[in-house]
N, C-alpha and C positions, 0 to 999 in steps of 0.2 A: 631238327631241319630248319636252318635259317629262314627265314621269310619269304626271304626276297624268290627265293627256288619257288614257293607257291600261286600253283597258277589257274589266274582271273581271267573273269570272259573278254574273247577279244573279238568282236565282234567287227563283220570285214562289211568293209563300205566300199570298195572296190573287186569285183570282179566278172568283171568285159574280157579281160585275159586269166591272169595268174589272182587267186587271192590272198587281196592284202587287207588292211585294217587300215588303210588312205590310200589314198590317190597319186600313183606315180609322181607325176608333176608338182606335189604337196612335200610328196619322202626327196623327190633330189634336191628342191628349195630350197631346205631344211638342215640337208647336207650344207650345202653350201654355203650356209650362213654360218654355221659351227664352225668350219673350218676359217671361215674366214675372219669370226672370233676368236679364236686361239690364233691367229697368227701363223696356223699351219702350210705348208707351200705343199699339200699333196696330192690334189686333182688341179691340174693346169688346163684340163680341157674335156668336153666329150665331143666323140667326133662317128657318127654314120657315116657306117666302111662300105656295107655291102653296095653293091653296081643298081639294085632296082629290078636284078631280071628276075625272082622271085618274089621283089615287093613282103618280103619278111624281115623286118630291119633287123640290123644286125648296130651293135655300138659299143665305141671302146671307151674308157675315163681315162687317159694320159697322166702319169701318175707325175703327179711335180717332184721336185727333188729333195722337197721331206722322204714323199713314199721311196721312193726309186731307192735314196742309199740304203731304208736299213730293209725295205723285200729284198732290191737288185734286180725287179723287174721292167716295166718301162709303162706298161699299158695292160689293162684289166679287160673283157672284154664281156657283155653282157647280150641280152637274147628275146628276144617275147616277139609276142602275133601285134601288138602298137607299137609305134616310134616312142612313146612315154614312158612304155613298161621295158622296155630294151633299154633306155637310158640307164632307167632310177637300175636295173642289172647290175650293167656294168658302172652305173655310180655305188653301190652296195658292195659289189666285190671289191674294189676296189677298199669301203670301209673295214670291210669282215679280217682282209690280206692287212691291209695297212692294221689295225687292230693287233692282228693277231700276233707281229711280230713286234710290236711294239709288248705290247706283256712279257714274248718271249724274252726279252732284251734287257727287263726292271727288275732285279735281282731281291727289290722287295715286296714281289711275288710269290716267290719260292721262298723253301725251307727247304736246306741241303744237308742230308743223312741217312741213315741208313735204312734200311723198313724196321730192324730191329728199336731205333733207333727211336721212329714215328708212334711207338705201343700201339694201342686202339685206335687211332686212329688211319693211319696206312690202306688203302684195300688191298683184301687180301689177297695171298700167296697163286689159290686159285687162282681169280683172278688175271692176275699175273701168264698164268698159264694159257688159259684160255684167248689170252688175246694173242696167241700163236698160234692157237690151237695145238698142241704140245701135249702127249700124253705119256711120251715116249718114256724109255726103264732109265734117263739121266734125270727122271726130273728130281729125283731129292735128293742128287750130288748138283744138280742147276739150281737148286734153292739157294745152298748154301754158299753160290758163288755171288748172286745174289745178293744175296743177306750180305757181301761183301760191299758194296758198291753203295756207292754218296751221288742220290742224287736227289734231282731240283723235285721238288712236292707244291704242288700247288692245290691250293682248300679248294672243293669240286665238292657238288653234288649228287648222289644216288639219286635220282625219280622212279627208279621202278623200287627201291625197295626203303625211299623215305625218309635219306641220313646225309647228312654230312660227309667227307670223306676226301682223305688225302690222296690225289693223287702222281704218281714216279711221272710228271708230266717232256723228259726226256724218255722213257720209254716208246712212251705211243708216239710221240715225234718221228723215232723212227723206225717204227713201227708206220701209220699212215699217215707221215706229214701233216699239207695242211689240207686234208681233205675228214668233210667236219667242221671246217667253218664254216660260220655263219654269221650274217646281217639281219635285221629288224626292226619296224620299227617300235615292238616289242618286243616283249620275251616268247611272248607264247609266239610272234608271230618266227620270232629267227629261231629259237625249238623244231621247229613241223618244218622248216629246209632243211634242216642238218641232220636230222634225226632221218628222212625223208632221203638226201644225199645220200648217207650212209646205208640206207636200204638199194637204192639206186645199186652200188656197187658191186654188196651182196650179191645181189642175187644175179646180177651180172657175171660176178667170181665165178659164180656156182653154176653158171648153167656153161658157161666157159669151160672149167676143171672138166665137173661131169659128163659132160657132151647132154646136157637136158634137150630131149624133145621140151619145143614149148610150142602150146599152139598159135594158131594164126591169128588174128583180126579182124574180123571184114570191114572198110573205113566208112563204108558206107552206112555202121550202125552207128559212127558219131551224129548226135544234135549239136551239141553248142555253136550258135553260132562261130565265132573265132576258130574251130576249130575247122567245121567243113570249109571256111574262105581260105586257111593256110592248105587242106590238101589240094583247094581248089587250081591256087596255083601250082601246087607242085606237080598235078594232072593237064593243066594247060602250059608248063611249058616240055612239056613229051617224059618227066622224071617219074621214075617207078620207086612207089616207094610198098613198103611191106611193115606191115603189123603184127605184132607178137606180143602173147600174155607171160613177160615173165614176173607175173604176181608169187609164181611157189607156193608155202607153204605160207608164207608172213603173215598174211590176211590185212596186205596192204598191198594197193595196187602201182603195180610198173608196167608200163609198155615199153617191150624191142620196135625200135626203127634202123629200116635198112634202105635207103637210096643210092638212087644212081641213074645215072644220065645215059643212053643208050648211045643219044648224039655224039657225046663229051668224050665219054669213060673210053680207055684211061688216058688220052693224050693230052686232055684239058680240064679232067674231072678224076675224083675216087670216088671208092665204091662207101658212104657213111655210116658207120655204126654205130647207133647210141643209144639210150634207153632214158625215163623218165618218170618221177614219184610223187603224189601225192595222192593223197587221202580223197578225191575223187580221178575216177577213172580218167573221166572227158580232161583234166588240168592233167591226167599226170600224162597223156596224150597232145595235149599244146605242150610239155617243158617240152617233149623227144619232136616234136616239129620243126619247132624254135630253137633248139639245140645242132640239131642236122643241117639246118640254115646257116648256124655260126660253124659252125665245121666246114663246112660245102665251097665258099667260094662262089655259091650262086650257080659252083657245076660250070663256070668253062673262063676261068681266071688264073688254072695251072696251080692254087695253090693245093697246100700242103697240110695236114691240121696231124695234129701230134696222139694215137691212137692212149684213151687209158683204162676207162672201166669197162670197154670187151675192145677187142684186137677193128685191126684195118683191114678187111678183102683185099686177098692182090684180086679173085676174081671170082665175077658172079657161081661159078661152080663150088667153091669153095665153102658157098655159105645155103644151098643148094634144099636143106632143110630148115630155111629161114625163108626163100622164098614160094619151096614148094612144102607147107607145112602139113600134118595128116590132116588136125583135128581146124575147123574155122568156129570164133568164135564172136557173139558181140560184146561193144563194148563193155555193154550194161553188165555182164555175166563178169565183169571182175570185179571183186573188193571195194565195197567204197563202205567207209566208214567218216562221211565226208557231213560237217555241219556247215550255221551259221557264223557258230562262233567256235573260232581258232580255238582259243584253249583249250574245249572236246574232246579236239582232234587232238589235237598234243597227246590228249590223255590218250585217246582211244589208238593213238601208235602205240606209248610206251606197253599199254598192256594184250595189243599183238605181240609187240617182240618178248613181252614175258610165255608169253602160252612157248615159242623159239625158245625158254634157259636165256634171253639175252637181253641184259641189263643196261638203260641208257645210265650214260654217266657225262657231267659238262660244267662247266667254266667255264666262268664268268671273263671276256676278254675284253669289255669294254674298255673301252682309252677313256679316260679319267675326261681330259679338255672336251671331249667329242660328245661321249657323253647320247652314243647313238650304244643302243643295244650290240652289244658284238660276242658272241659265245665259240667255246670250244667240246663236239660235244663227241665225243666216245661209246662205242657197245662193244666192248672187249667181245672174241666169239666171233663178229662181223668180219667176211672175206672180202680184201682186196685183190683184185688179177694181179696187179703187176707187182704186188708190195708182199711179204712175208707167205710166198707160194710157201719155201720150201723150212722155215722160220722155224724154230728153239729156242727154246728159253736159253739155251749155253750158247747157238749162235748170239744171237741178240746180245747175252752178256758180254760176251768175245768182242763186238762189235762198241760197246760203248764205250768198252777198257779202253778201246782202242782212238777212240775219239774224245773223251774227256783225259786225258791222260798225255802226259812229255811221253817220250820212246822209247826212255829205259825204267820210265817207272810203267807203263804200257808190257812193257818185255816181262817182265819180272810179276806183274800182277798176273797176264795170259801164261807165265811157266804156269808158276802156281795153280792154276787154271787146270792144264793141260796135268802137272801131276792128280790131281779130284778127278778128272773128266778125260783118260790117255787114252789116243787114239781117234780125235776126233778131228774131223781134216780143218772145223774151222778154226779152232786152235794154231792149226798152223796157219793158215792159209794169213791169222792176223796175225801171229808173230813176225812173218813175212814183210806184212807191211810194216809194223817198225823196226824191222832190220830197213827198209827199202829208205823211209826216212831217216836215219841213221848216216846214212849212204852205203849201207857194209852189203853190197848187189851182192854178192854172192853169194852171202850167209842167206840173200831175200830170195832170191832163186831157187836154192835147196828147197828153202821150208817151201815153195809155191810146187815145187814138183814133192813131198813129202806129203802138200794138200791133194792136189792127183793121185798118189797111191791111194789116197785113203778113201777110194770109192766114195767122191761127194755125191750132192745131189744134182743131179743132169739141170739145174736151174741156177746150180750155180760154178758150173764148170769153165763156163764162159769167162765169168768173174776171174779167176783165175788166174787164165791165158793170158785175163788184160792186162793184169799186177806185173807178170812174169815176163809179157809183152814187152811195158811200162819200164822195167826194172832195166832188162836187156838193149833199150833202146836209150836210156840214160846213162848204160855202159859204154854209147856208141856201136851197138853190133847190130846195124838197123836189117840186114841179114832174117838173122835168128829172129830179132822183134817181127819184122815181118812173120816170119814163118807159125808163131804164136799164137799173132792178128789173126790169121787167114782160120786156124783151127777154133779159136776160139765161135769164130761165127761160123765153120761148120755147127756148132750149138747152139749158137742164135743170130741169125742175119740182119737183127732188129737191133741191135748194140750199133751206138751214134760210137762211144767209145773204141773200142773197136776199130770201126769204117777210119777213126780217124787218125786212131791210130794207125792203119795201113795207108793209112795217102799223109802222113809227113815220113813212114820212110819213104813210101816210092819219093815224092818229093826230095830226101834225099841220096835215094841212088841215081834222082834225075830222071824216072821214068815220071813226066810229068802228065801224059792220060792218062797212065795209071793213077796217079794223084786226083787228078781233075773227078776221077771216077768216084773214089772212093768219099771225096768231099762232099759229090755232087748226094749218093746214097746219107751220108751226114743229112745235110740239109733238106733231104728230103721225110727222113722218120723228124727231124726238128729244123724245123723253119725258120723258127725263133735264134738260130744260132749263129749270131756275129759275127764271131770267131770262125766258123767257120761261112762264112760268105767271105772274109778275108781272105784267106784259108785258100780256095778257092780261087778268087784273084793271082793272089802270090801264084800261080801254078801259069794261070793264062798268060799271065805278064812273061812265064817265062818259057810259053811254046809261042812269044809272039802278035797275041789276038789281045791288044789293047784295047778294042774296044768295050770285052768278055770279059777283063781285068777291070776297066772305070766301071762297068754296071757294078759288078759283083762286089769294087769297094767302097760304092754312095750304100748298095743294101746293107754291108756291115757299120756303114756309119749310122745308118739311118737307127739300124735295131741297140745299135748299140756304140753310141758317141764320145767312149769313153778309148777305141781303139783308134789310143794315137799312130802308131806303129801304120794303120789303113792310111790314115789318116793323110801321115807324109808321102805315102808312095801315088791315092790319090793326085795331090798338087804335084808331085814331080812327074805323073804324068802328062797333066795335062798341061805343064810349059815345053 
């Protein structure tokens, strides 16, 4: 294995909040210097954005032009028990995201080839299958399809088994996106963060899917001064906090935190449910409490957060098993593998996951100019609630074929796949997508209908209705497009694409009140969507509510300054 992956001693010098090898103020100063030295417009500024009600700091790092154009985001958020740590968190979130997308955009980081062409250096197919939990009878045929795909292979290291390995970057991005990206003051710090994030998502997904009962945690058992201070801040403001042991059988501490304010819910706040993972249980609790504050908008601003690792409960009754658990533990009952040396903690995390037959594989995504350690870590077999729940090797192969090749070649490859793996709904679905791209609307609709007739997984039914509705919308058939959007929402009422489709169709039908309702639902689910704020503004304008139109056009442009049509409409309304 490349010597750079040999874990070294990395002793903690800052432990007041999270455990780091450097003071967070030093970290921010170092990163700012690196950006300046490289003349990179990545970080425009940092700003504290919480209202002060909880007095648990939340920061954003505002993206400069170089970062915005590469990542497609305007800001990254950071959390912590102290302002210094929250600011450092926001800055390092930006570093990891900018480094990751820079890495992905550089062809020099990859060898494009099929798996057989990579010979022995490629990740074995068994690991590919494990990455999507595929134990189906189609695996042998799916392996043949997978082996025909030219993929971008990045050099990485299997830290569990101690050897270098080529990793199909696109494959794991399709499954995990940027879950598992991390940055740190050193390799060990970045690795610890990345592994813990994956474990956090893994146990959260298992608890949601398996409906696993989990013990509660007595908040009074916490002894860490920062944790006790944060808990007191929640209590002082009348916010109810319920803690859970999410560690399951991983051997690594994960704390679930569910919180809501009975005085402001639901008109000004939401129920927030999140989790935190760390080698030390109290640091895991600290992460969970800080994450709760980040998502909550201080429980009085009417803000909406985007659910990820855990679903967003609509009512306390939906999470009665968390609010009233069957058993209660102390925080000290959770597994503790902490050490003053982060290098030892990483080794213990890797060993704990090995006990679950889970390998830790990482890739170095450090930006060569910045020189701030950044990684992309994957743990094939780890669960993600919102991704790959119904995935198989065959399904992800079909998806990659559609994404990698022009529609004509994709259609040919999918037809060959259909011959090798007949009767698969996802092949019909992706064939339908290629026909949509070719402008063959009737053929696309027929293929989507075929996919629906082949008993698709429940999670995918909404997607099929969404694309069939889009095809009908493109054909100008807004009535039937709306019907498909409504059918899709019966399967998954939190699909923003379906609410957006419904809103567009209502707009075209001049039912602006219904359109406002649909676009409002999109914004509730994804408050960062500038285009949907603009869509809402357009409908308010059509209804004659100019004040609301101006307000939502302004929000749209704050979120996405590139929305030129929104700017033009706003200027027209101001005249």
